[in-house]
N, C-alpha and C positions, 0 to 999 in steps of 0.2 A: 095204186099198184098193189098194196097189201090187201085191199078189199077184193080186187079182181083175182089175184093169184092165191090169196089166203095167207094166213100168218106163217105157216111152215115155210113158205118160200122166202119170206123176209128173214127168218132165222137162218135158213140154209145159204142164202145168197148174200146176206149182209152181216148179220150178227156173228156167225161162226167164223167167217174169214177175217172179220175185223178183230176178233179175239185171238185167233191162232196165227194169223199172218205176221203181225209186227214182231213177236219174239223170234220167229224163224228168220225174218229179214234182218233183224238186229244181230243175231248170231253170225250171219254170213257177212254183213257189211261193216260191222264195228271195226274190224281189223284194217280196213283200207288205208287209214291214216294214223291209227293209234301207234304210239311208241316209234314214230318215225321222226326224222329231223324236221325242225321248224325253219326251213329255208326254202328259197324259191326253186331249188334244184329238183326236177321231176324224177331224177334217178334215186334220190334219197328221201323225199318227203311223202312218198306213197309206197304201197306194198303190193307185190304179186304173191298170191297164195295158190300153190299147186294143189288142186282139189279134184274130186271125182267128176267124171263126165256129166252125170246127171245135174249136179249143181251148176256146172258150167253152162249146160243147155238151158236150164231154167233161168239163170241169171245173165244170159246172153254174153258169156265169157268175161263178165266184170271182175272175175278173180284175177284177171290180167290187168290189174288196176294201174300199175305203173305205166304199162304200155298205152293204156287208154288215155292217161293224162299227158304223156309225152307226145302222142300223135292222135289227137281227138278226131281226126277225119278218117282214121282207119276203121272200116266196118267191123262189127263185132266178130264176124266169122274169120277175120284175118288176124285177130289178136294173138292166137297161139303161134302163128308164124312170126309175128313181130317179137314175141317172147324168145323164140329160137334165135333170132338175130341179136337181141338186146340183152339176153340173160347174164352175160359176163359183166355188164355195166350196171345192172340194177342192184342197189345196195340191200334192199329188204325183200328177200324171196323166202317164203315160208312153206313148209310141207304140211299143209292142212290147217283147218280152222281150229281144231283143238290145240295144236301146238302154238298157234298165234295167240289164242286166249291165254294160255299159260305164260307166254312171253310178255304179253301186255299186262297181265296181272302182276307178274314179278317186277316189271318196270314201274308200275304204279306204286307198289309197295316200297320199292327203293326210293322213289321220289318223295313219298310221304315220310319215310324215315329220315332222309336228308333234310327235309323241311323242319321236322321236329328237332333234329340236332342243331340246325342253324338257329332256331328259336331259343333253344336252351342256352346256346353260346351267347346270343344277344342279351338274354335275360341276365346271365352271369356277368357279362361285361358291364351291363347297366347297373347292376347291384354293387359292383366293385368300385 
């Protein structure tokens, strides 16, 4: 393939997308379950992120992730309508990816702080 089409085609069709794609995908998908409940309830263990139409188009409306998990047989183009019907019941609805990342980071910092405090308390109790 590389011999037939030349090395620039390998760089443009494989190397560049493999370097640029994953960080963008991570930024959009990381929030789907982060900082959500760890229970079997699809209304609370996933998140819907209200985002711009371009991201919804490229990601096949997967920003409506709670709806997708609740009703896996709904086609991607019907997920916005499902959101309209379910939005009052979904626990985690966010206004954009940046706000989700801020929320997830704050949640992670709180969890780390609590773990440190618990560790200090156990060490103090053990020393006493």
